[in-house]
N, C-alpha and C positions, 0 to 999 in steps of 0.2 A: 712663797705671797700668795694671796689669791685671788683670786677673780678682778673682783672689784677693787681690789688693789691696786690690782699691774692697771688696769685702765685707769688707774685715778692719776697710776706717775705717770702715764703716756700725755695725758689730759695738760697736763699740770708743765713738763717739761718743755724747757723754752726751745720752741724755734723759726727757724726763720722761710723767707716765701718760698724757698726752694729745696727744703731738709728739716730733717729732725732733732740734727747739732744745732746747737748754740753755739757762743765764744765760749772759751777753758775756763771755771771759774768752781772756783773752792770756796764754796759756804762752811759755815759753822756747824751745819751735818754734818756733811760731809770730810770734816776734823774730825768729829767725835767718832765715829765711824772707821776710822782708819785705825785711833788710838786703840779705841774699843778693842778692835780688830788685832791689831798684835800684842796686846795681853792676852788677848785665851789662844795666841800659836803656841804650838813646841817650837823648840829648834828644827827639828825637821821638817815642819810647814814653816817655819822662819827664813830658812836656806829655798826651798822649792822656790818661794818668789824673787830668790836671783835671777832664773833661770829663765830664759826664751830658749824653742826649741823650732823648724821645721812644718808646717802644714803645707801639704800640696791642691790645691783650689782643684777638686775635681768629684766626679759622683763618686760616695762612698758606701757600697751598704754598709750596717750596721755591724752583720759578723761576718763581715772580708776583713781577712788576719790584720788587715793595713789601716782599717780604724779600730779595731781591735788593740794595737802593738799603739794606738796613737792614748788614750783613753788610758791605758794602765802604766803608759808615762805619767799622765798629764794627775790621775791617785795616786800616786808609789812613791812619786817624788815631787807631789805637790807643786806644780809646774806653776809659773805666775802668769807666762805669757807665750804665747807661736808669733810666728814667725812667716806672713803668707807667701808663699813662694805658689808655683806649676812645675809640673812634670816634664821634664827636657827630653827629647827624641834629638838624638845627633845635634846638629846646631840649631834647630824648631824646640819655642816653650810653646808648648801645646796648650792656648790657651780656654777656659773653662768659663761659661757663661755670669754676667757678676750674678746670680739669684741662684747658682749655684754654691758660688762662694758664699753668699747669705744663708745659705741654709745649712751647711755645714758648720757653719762655725757659733750660728745658734743650737747645732746639733754636740758640740764640744762643749758649751760655753756651760748647756746643762750639766756634764757630765762632769764636771770641777767644782770642787766646793766652795769657793771662789771665785770670780771675777776676774777671768782673763784678760789684758791688755792683746790687744792685738797689734803686730805692728808690719810693715810692707817697706819693697823698694821702691817706692811709686814716683820713681824719678824724672821720670816725664809723663805723669799721671797714671791715670789707674789702668789706661788700657795699655800699658805694658804686659799688665799679666789679666788681665780680662777685657775678653771681649764686649763691641759693643759702647765701650765712656770713653768719654771724650777725649781724643788723639790731640798733645803737647810739642812740640821739637823738645831738642836736647836741649840744655841750657847753654851754652855756649849760643844759641842761637837767640836767646834773647837777651844776651850781649852782641850780639852786631842789628838787634831789633833799638836797643837802647833804651828799652823806654820802662822803667820802676811801675808802672799801672799793667802794663799786661803783667811782670812777674805777680805781682801782689790778686790781680785777677787769677791766677794760674795755680797758685798756694788755693784760696779761696775756690778756687772748682774742684780741685782736686780734695782737698776736704768732706764738701757737699758731697760728691761720688764714694770715694774713703767709707764716710761713717754709714752714707748707707745700708753699707757689705757689710758692716760688724766691723771694718779697720779702724783702730785710732790713733793710728801713730806712723808716722812716715820715716822714714830716713834719710830727709833730704832737707832743705837744701846743699847740696857741697859746696862750703867754705873751700875748699883746695885753689890755689890759684896755678893756673895750669901757664908756669913757666918754663917749664920746659919741652921741647917739643919733641924729643924723644921716649915721655911720657905717656906707660902704654897701657894706664889703665884709670885715667882722671879722662883726660881729653876734654872731646865734647860734655863731657861729663860737668864741668865746670864753667861756670860766666864766660874768664876769661883769665887772661896775664896783668889787669892792673888790681889793683889791692882796691882800690878806694872801687871802682864800676863792681867791682864781687862783691865788695860790705852792701851797697846801695840795693842789688837788686835782690841777697840775699836778704835781706833787713824785710822788703818789701813783702818778699815772699813770705815770710815766719808771719808777716801780718796777718795778710792775708787766711792763709793757714789757719791760725789763730781763732781767726776772727769765725773759720766756720767750725769749730770744734776738734783742730786735728792736732796731735803732737807733733810738736818739728824738731828737726834731730839737725844740727850744723854737723859734717865731718868732714876731713880725716883727722882727729885735733893731734899733731899741733899744727898740721898740713902735708898731703903728698903729693903736693903739686908739682916738687923739685927732685923727682926721680925718675930713675930708668927701669924699673926692677918691678913687677906685679908682686905685691902679697901673697898675693893667691898661691905664685909657684915658690918666691924664693925670699931670701930678706932682702928691704930695699932697703935702701938711705939716705937719709936728704942731708943733704952736705951743709955750708954757709954757716958763719957763726951766728951768731948770739944778734948781734945786731944788724946782721940781716933775714934770720928769722922774726923776730921786731920791726919790721919795716916792710917785709913782705906776706912772708906767712903765716903772722900773729892776725893783724890789723884787721881782716875780716872776723872772724872770728869771737875779737872783743864786738866790732860791728852786730853780730850776733846777740852777743848775752847785751849789749844794749836795748835791742830790739823784744827779748822776753823770750829768748829761745828757750824751749824745755830740757832739751835732751846735746850732750855734745857726744860722738863716737869719736873714742882714741883711737889711731890705726897702728897696724904690729909691724912700722915701722923704727929705725934704728938714727938718730937724732943724736953724733955727737957731743952737738955743743949744748944740747941742756943733758946726758944723761952718756955717760961717759964706758959707762959697762960694757964689752962685750954680750954679753949671755943677755940683755936687757934690754926690749923692746919699749917702744912710750908706751904700750899697754901695760905691761909691770914692772912701771918705770914709777917710785913717790916723786920721785922730783919732777916728773914730768905731769902725771896727774893730779894731784894734790898740792906741788906747791909751786908746779908754774897754774895751774889750771884752776885751782876751787881757791889758794891764798892769793895768790896773784893776781891774776885774773878776777875772782872774787867772784867765780862761776857755784851757784846754790842749787842749781836743779841735776837732771839723772846724769849721770855719767856712765855711759854705756862702750861695751868693746866693739870692737870689728866680731866677724866672724871664726869664734876661737880654733875650729876647725882647719883655718888657713894655715899652708905651710907656713906664710913667716911668723908665726907663734909656734903652733906646733913641730917646728926644726929646731927647737931649743930645747922640747921636752917631753922628746921621743920616748925615753925611760919609762916615762912618764906624767901620763898628756893629763891626769889628774889634778895637776899639780900647777900647770896655764891658770887654773880658775884662780888655784890660792890665791897666787901669786898675782894677780888680775887685782881681785878682791882691795890686797894688802894692800894695792897701787894707790885706790882711789877709786878705782869702777864700784859701781850702786847695783847697775846689770849686768849679766852673762850671757854673751849673745853662741846661740849655736854651738856647744862646745862638742869638740872629737869623739867624746864619749860619753854621757851624762851620766851615766852611772856609776862611771868612778871618776865625775867632775864634782858630784854631785857630794859620794861620800867622803872624796876629803876634803871636800868647806866642813861638813857637818863635823869631820873628825876633827878639824883646824878651828872650828869655833868649840868644843869641847875641852881640847887640852890647854884653851886661854888665846892659841897662838892670834886669831881672830878674838876680839873683845866683843863682848857682847854689846854692851853700843853702839858700838860701831854697825854692828851686825842688824842692833835695830833701828838704827840711822838711817841706813838706806832700807830695808824692807816699810817703814813707815813712808818715805819719799815715794817708794813703788805705791803704795797701797793711797797715798793721799792723790799721785794722776790718777787713778783708778777711778778717784771718788770725783774727782774734778771734770773728767767726761760721765759722768752718771751712773758708771758703773756698779755701785751699790746698791742703788737705783731701778738698776732695766739693763739686765747685758743682753737683752735679745733684744735685736732690730725687725721690722715690720718686713718682712720678704713683700709684700704686693706692693711698697711704696717704691720701689727701686726703682722698675720703669718710670716713676717719674720722677725721680730725682739725674739717671743717667745718662749723659748722653744727649742732655737736652740742643737743641737745634740750634742756640746765640750761643751755649759754649761753647759746638762742634767747631759752627765759625771764629769765633776765638780764637781757637790751634790754628787754624788756619788762616786767619789774618798775622798771629805771630809769625808763622813757618815763611807769611808772603813778605813782608818787610824785614826779615831775616836775611834773604836771599844777597848774595853779596858778589858785586862783577869786579875779578881782581884784577886783570888782563885781557885786556881787549885788542886781537890785534888788525879790527875794522872789516874781515873779510867775512865772514860768520852769519854772526846777530844783528837782527830777527833771521830764525828759521822759518820759513815758507809752509803755510798749509795746505793742506791738497784736502779739498772738499769733495766728501763720497759723492755718488750719484745719489740726485730723489729720491728714483723710486728703488733706492737699495732695502731689501727684507732681509731680514736674519735665519740666519744658517744655508737661507740659499744665493748669500754672496759672499762671495770669497775673494779676500783681491791678492791680484797676485801679489808675492812677495818680489822688490823691485831693488835695486844698489844704487838710487837717487839719493835717499837716507839712508844710513846707516847706523845703528847705533849697539853700542858693545858695554856690555855692562860686566863693571869686574868686582867680585868680592867673592867672601871666604867659602861660599857655597851654590855655588847655582841653583839648588834644588830648592832654595830656602827663599824665603820670603820679600827680601831682597830685592828692587827693580823691577814687581810684578805693577808696580801700581804706576811706575815711570813710563813700563811698557806699555800699559795699555792708555797714557794719556797718549802717548806720542802715536801710539796708532789712528788713537779719536782722532787725530790734527790731521797725521800724515798714513790713509790707511794701508796705502804701499812700505811702506819704512818694513825698511832688515835692521828686525832686532835680535843680537846672540848673545847671549848670557856665558861668561867666561869668568873661571875657579882655576886653582891648581895643579886641579888632577886633569883640566883640561884644553887647561892651554897652548904647550905645546904641539895636542895632536891636532889642534883645528886652528895652528897659526895660521899656514897656510890659506887657507878656507877664508879668516878673517882679512889677511891682507888683500885677499884678492879682491872683494869686496870691495874695502874699503881703496882700491888704488880706481874704480868702477864709481865711486861715488863722489856727490859731489860736497853734500855734505859730509864731514862725523863726528857720533855724539859720542863722549867715552865720558861713560859715569862708574866711581871708582868709588865701592863701600868700603871703606880705613873703618872701623867701628873699635872704639875703646869696649871693650865684654871682657865682667868679671870672672876673671880663671883661664884665658882663653890668651893662646900665646902670639906674637905676632905673626902676621901676612906680609909676604914680599912687598905688597904695594907702598906699608905703611913708613914713614920717615925712618929709619934705627934700624927697620926689619933685614935680615937676608935676601939676595935677589933668590929670586922662583921664577917659572917659565911665566905667571903672570904679569910680570916686571918687566921682562922680557918681551914679547909680545906689544907690549905699550912703548917700551920703546923706538919698537918698532913702527906702532903705527905714526910716531909722532915723525919717526926722519922720512916718511913717504907721504907725509899731508900733515903736519903741523899745521899750515893755514889753511886750512880745510877742518879741521879739528876744534871745539869748544869739546874741555875738560870740564866737567863735572862735581866734586868733591862733595860727596853726598854722606857725612862724619869728616875724619877728620879733616881739618884746610891743609899740611900741615904734607898731603902727596905729593905735591905740586912744588918743594923742597929737593927731593930724588927725579923732577924733570923737567932740566932747565931747557926745555926745548917745548916745553908748551906755551903757547902765543895767545889763544884766547883762555879763560879760568877763572866758572862762577863755584859758589859757594856759597854750601845752603846751613851748611854749620849741624850739621842733625842729616839721620837716615828714616826717620820718620815717616808715615805712610803723607800728611800732609806737607814735610819739604820734599818727596818728590812729587807733587803736586806742582806744588811752589815752581819747583826746577825747572820744572815744563813749561809753565805759563812764563817764568822771566824768557829762556828759551825760545820761545815765540810775542813776545815780545807786550803778553799780555797785563805784563802786571810794573809798575815804578819801580828799577833798579836803586836801593838808596841802603843800602847792608851798609856795614862798617864793620871790618874787621877787629873783632875781640883781644884778638895775637897776634904778633909778628908771625914770619915765614921768611924765615932765614935765609935772605937770598935772593925772596920774591917781591915781598911786602911788609910792610909797618903795622903795627896797630892801628887802628884807625882810617888805613885806607880803604877804598871803596869807591867806586865808578858813576858817577849818577845818573841814570838812562831813564828818561823818560817811557811812558807804554806805545805803543806800538800802533797805527792802524794793521787789522790782519791783511799779512802777504801772502797770495795766493800763485803755486806754482805755474808755468806754462801750461794752456793745456787741461787746467782745472775749471771745472764749473764756476761760468763766473757768483 
């Protein structure tokens, strides 16, 4: 494309007031491009379009082995798409800046003969992968806030930010109904346990995202909410008969289809009521993908597998991992996500197409869907993004304020013992100077932060916000590795405290086993320490669940219990504002906590004037 033609294309593309992408639209020119491109493709090129592989957002020199490997895979296997993620260091995600992601994706687009479609798991917004973008809470917080306009705005903002960095497709919203408190993988990623509310919120999100030009995905079909196994690690099973599935699991997917969702992701779960074969998960079941989703529910969009490298699938194909891709395609999936072995999977699908096991018409139909999706995004005209515009779109102040507003409205007061809230502020001296004034730590207010890894990010914003209000607060970070060793120290501090804040981060994280504070997890030193804290100071303690609300089920001695339904930084900030009476509490539980509270529960509490400790400056 000449410089002049490229400039004309950029000028003519539909633009919103805040970003370069307009609503998804497949016009006649796009249709012609897709069909013409399909006619000119070899069998090997067609098969390559079915595959999507990882790309980790970071700086890569063009001569580095990692970059060259990516380019080689794109060219050798004619890969159709990339799934953007970030490097992982232990429990930490090593995030990059949005501009770095945009630069890397632009370079990879230039390396590919055909435009690449780029997807990501932006489940709480772009910030979960890229620093500096708008922070939203997890989906269950939207259920607690209960406003579809928030969900629609969330979709629109995510779309604007994603498209600005070169990401076209979000693997969201989650359509799973989280009806099983022991679910280790869905939990706060779901909007809640009521199929109607889940459907309303995901339909609103889909509308907003598509308005912003983002391809949307409802997942994990036919429903992953009523399971107690993480399919990244093992075989998950969805129980219940067909009547149960039709009344609970399937309605949100039907709402998504009505709302115009572009793609549906199929889960690696066993569903005996739909597929009795013991060696078939939903991903490889034509009864589920073709008969139910495509024929009965009438879905005509893209059907994408969950990642093919997950143990819930690979355990069934250990001798021949490439066969998993063939079986998934034969079942009715269009796009094959993250194969465990790209070379083996691509070769297996090519061979199945050559022998006629995969019919030519079926292969062409799926490839055409993928090409038409790319055309609806305008990628046939311009696949690059303008990196200089990223700072104009990402992290706009009114978007940031919206994310904080949703988090504030989601905070839910579930139990109130009447003796703790609101906490009292302790203002620092007016002449306090940075670096020269170090408040002495006291045990009047003790905050104990329980997480999987005390060296991680969780609790850092919470601690900062507490110390802003009570500079002398004693904040202690605890994980299972140190809980036993520091138990005496923590209990002594709690004995001396007027008030104890316990912040519990029990968070569903794909590919991570549950820790001991989560409902259904085996006891560990963290649970033992929390139990002892409640035995000695329940009346002086407020427990805040920053993540799974079900933790309260394991600790019946809790007297004051607050849920944020999210572990995002905005939720940490909202939690502290709620503890100090700075915001109105009006959230409603979108799930039932067995033995504690039913869905819809929530104590309304007006914001209160700032209270100060005795002796604090007026």
